[in-house]
C-alpha positions, 0 to 999 in steps of 0.5 A: 527485447520486450515491448517497452524496451522497443518503444524506448529504442524506437524513440531514441532512433527517431530523435537521433536520426530524425528519419528512420528507414523501415529496414533499419527500424526492423533490424534495430528492434529485432522484430517482424514487420507485423510486430513493428506495425502493431507497435506503431499502431499502439504508440500512435493510438494509445500514447499519441506518438506523432510518428508519420511515414515520410514518403520523400525521405523514405522513413519514419519521423516525428511530426510537429506536435499539435499544440491543442492535441493530446500530449505524447510522452513515454514514461520517464522511468525505464521498466523491464517486463518484470517491473511492468508486471509488478506495477499490477500489484500497485494498481490493484492495491490502489483499486482495493483501498476501499472503492471510491475512497481515494479515487479523486487522488489516485484515479489518474495514477491508476490510468497511467499504471494501466497504460504501462501495463498495456505497453508490456507483452501482456495486456493489463486485463490479462495480468489482472485476470491472473493476479489478485489481491484480496482484503480481509476484515476491511471496515468501511470508511465514509468517503466524505469524512476521509476526504476531510481528514486527508485535507486537514492532514495535508493542509496542517489544520487542526480537526474536531472529531467525534470518536466512537470508542467500541470497547466502552460504547461511547462517543467523545469529542476531540480536538486533534492535530493530524500527523499521518494516515496509516493503512494497516491490516486492510484498515485506515488509522489516523495518528494525531496529537490529541489536545484533550489528552495531551499526547499522541493517539491512533484513531481508527478512521471508521470509528470517527463519526464526524469531522470538521476542520478548525482555523487553528494550525496543527501542532507538529510532531517530529517523525522520530517522536511518532516512531518512538511513541507509536511504533515502538511496541507491537502493531498499531496499538503501540507506545513508548513504554514496552514490555517483552512477550515470550511465546513458544510455538509447537514444532508443527506451527513453527514451520509457518511462524518462523517465516513470519514478521511480527515486529522489527525487533523480534527475536526467534529461534528453534529449541532442541525439541523443534519448538519455536521461541518468539520474543517481541516488544508490545505496549497495549496487549489487545492486538497481540492477544488476538494474534496469539488466540488465532493459533489456539493450542499451537502457542503458549505464552511464557511471559509476562504473567499478566499476558499469559493470564489474559490469554488463558482467561480468553481461551477459558471463556471461549471454551465455555461457549461450547459446553 
């Protein structure tokens, strides 16, 4: 029985029997007296459990709670040791979603998670020291703008944004109805209905240079439409109209790519000579081209012709940099 389970079992005993003799507690929990005392100390000091020793009745019992004191309560869900450790992934992910960006919202949740971690057989600090999550290519987002976007999103309020287009190096003012925030590849994106373009668009939040709430009610777009328009093709640069990319990887690179998930509707198979074929839908080619280029000579675009030409041109331009 791990530490968390012991906490729940002791609470159950106290609620059922009202008074629990020490010998019964040790037998039911299967621990030594020293371990039992450490558990009691943790429950009292960290979780504010009102457990007292009743000398007259010869056992432990719950004392009437102080209405002005801290509230006691074990988490409402049962966690075993493996699940407690898995909570660390949640805690670190919350901590790494760019420091301070979501702190007002997730700070209390992170504290509860750390209490859960501490209730296991290994402390939260020890688990944190042994397990790490690292971000790659995360772009910084202004916390004030992020808060205004998230408020408008949840309040179902239209927003006026100033969006910077990096490709064209220009700004544009848009009125949008925010639909959802997406955390994708270590960066935030806002899916919204753009009233100027009369369609759904995804905006990188770090490229939104200004944002203000408007009095107008946001236009609602169904979840099915969002998925159809923005998730049908490859990655965040998706759309309703998709094409099929056909890629062929070398036998050596196939050892990695065969285990990778690029798209929910991808199809992959090994050829007789060990090469690996990967077919997947895409809409805008920008992100797909970047992923293809990182494999260099280990991948060939078989189709469509314009995607093959685009990758070839990018590789040729890169080669010219080294001549």
